[in-house]
N, C-alpha and C positions, 0 to 999 in steps of 0.2 A: 533813635536810641536803641530800640529793640533789634534793629538790623545790625547795628555795630556790635552789640553783645553777641549776636549769633556768629558774626565773622570772627570775633575774638575766640569763641569757643571752637570754631572749626579750624582756625589757623593756629591752634595750640601746638607748640613744638613737640615733635615725636618723642624725644627722650623723656619728657615729663609724663607722657601717656604710658610709657613702659614702666616707669617708676611707680605710677599709681596702680597699674595692673598688678605689679608685684606686691605692693602694699595690700591691695584688696584681696588677693589670693591668701596672703598670710593672715589677714584679719578674718576671712571666712573660715579658714582651717582652725585658727585659735578659738574663735567664738563657737564653732561647732563642737570642738573638744570640751569647752567649758559647759555648754548647754547640755550636750548629750550625756557626758559623764556625771554632771550634776543630777540629771534625771535618774541615771543608774544608781548613783549614791543614795538617792532618796527612796527608790523603789526596791532595791536589791534585798534588804533585810525582810521585807514583807512578802515579795513575790517568789524569790528563789526557793525557800523551804517548801512552799506550796507546790511549786513546779516539780521539785524532787520527789515529794510525796506522791504526786500524780504519776510520775514515771515509775516509782517503786511499786505502786499498786497495779500498774499495767503489766508488770513482769510476772512470769510464771512463779508459782508458790515456792518451788525448790531453789529459785535463783534470787529471791527477794533479799534485801538487806535486813539484818537484824536491827532492832531499835537502837542499839549502841552504835552500829555502823552508820545507820541513817543520821543520827545526831552528829557524829564526828564529820561525816561527809557534808552535811548541811552547814555546820559551822565553818568548815574549810572553804566551801563555795562562797559563803557570805563574806568571809574574811578576805578572800582573793578578790572578789568584786569590789569591796570597799577600798582595799589598798590600791587596786588598779585604777579606780575612779579618782582617788586623791592624787595619784601620780599624774594621771592624764589631765586633771584640772590644773595642776601646777604647770605642766608643760603648755597647756592652752594659754594660761596667763603669760607665760614667758614668750610665746609666739606672738601674742597681741602686743606686748611691750616692744618686741623686736620690729613689728610692723610699723610702729610709730617712730622708731629710731632708724628705719631703713634709709632715709636720705643721707645719713652720716657715712655709711659704708654699705652701699646696696647689695653687692654680691656677697660680701662677708657676712652680713646679718641674715641674708636669705639662706646661705649655707649653714649658718649656726642654727637657724630655726629648723632646718631639715635635720640637723644633728640631734636637736632636742626631741623631735618626733621619733627618730630612729632609736634614741635611748628609751623612750616610752614603749616602743615596740619590743625592745630587748627585755625590758622589765616584764612585759606581758608574756614573752616567751619563757622567762624565768619562772613566772607563776604557774605555767603549765600550757600544754598544747591547746586545751579547751579555751582558755582565756585568750590566747594568741589568735586562734582562728575565728573567734566571734567577730563578725563584721569585717571579714577579710577584704571584701569588695570595696568597702568604704576606705580601708587603709591603703589599698592599691590606688584608688582615685586620689587620695590625699598625697601620696608620694608622687604621682604624676603631676598634680597641681604644684607641689614643691619644686619639681624640676622646671615647670613653666615659670614659676616665680624667679628662680635662679636665672633662667634664660632671659627674662625681661630685664632683670637687674643688670645682667652682664651687657645686654644690648644698650642699656642706659649708660653704663660706664664706658663702653667701647666707643659709643657715638661721641663722647666728649673728649676722646683722645685724638690729637692731631694725626691725620693720615699721612703716611710717607708715600710720595709719588715715585713712580718708576724712574730710575736714573737720578734720584735726588741726592745720592751719596756723593760727596765731594772728595776727591782724592787730592793729596797735596801735589803741587808742581814739583818736578824733579829739580835738583840743585844744578846750577850752571857750571 
């Protein structure tokens, strides 16, 4: 019985493997967004003002921010981090939902998930260059992973389309 189960697992059709790879990539990206930005949402109000204060103290006396500037800058940074976190968590939830719906329209949902991620990047760019460039390597890796998910879903869809053989086109016979 164990050997039969191993053969079934090894003889799994290729298209379902591609679909599962695409789903797993979307799940990984979505869950990463939810977990990471949930952590940022929880820690930003506590740690960011302390970090700004340490940076302000390390600057020369003539270039330091006044207390009013410091308070406004601190409030802005916390507000941007909070807004960015909420948007990224919502996008992560959307990507996870699309991962479970991917068998219905594989390449369509994979491209839609990529679009959601790009919208979150656009919102980060809207918030400011500092917000956008934080974790830029992770964002590049996520975009590469999205392209792989789209590739796997397209392979799944194209593998189920009947292939046209060369010289398969039938021309009508000429009239007599």
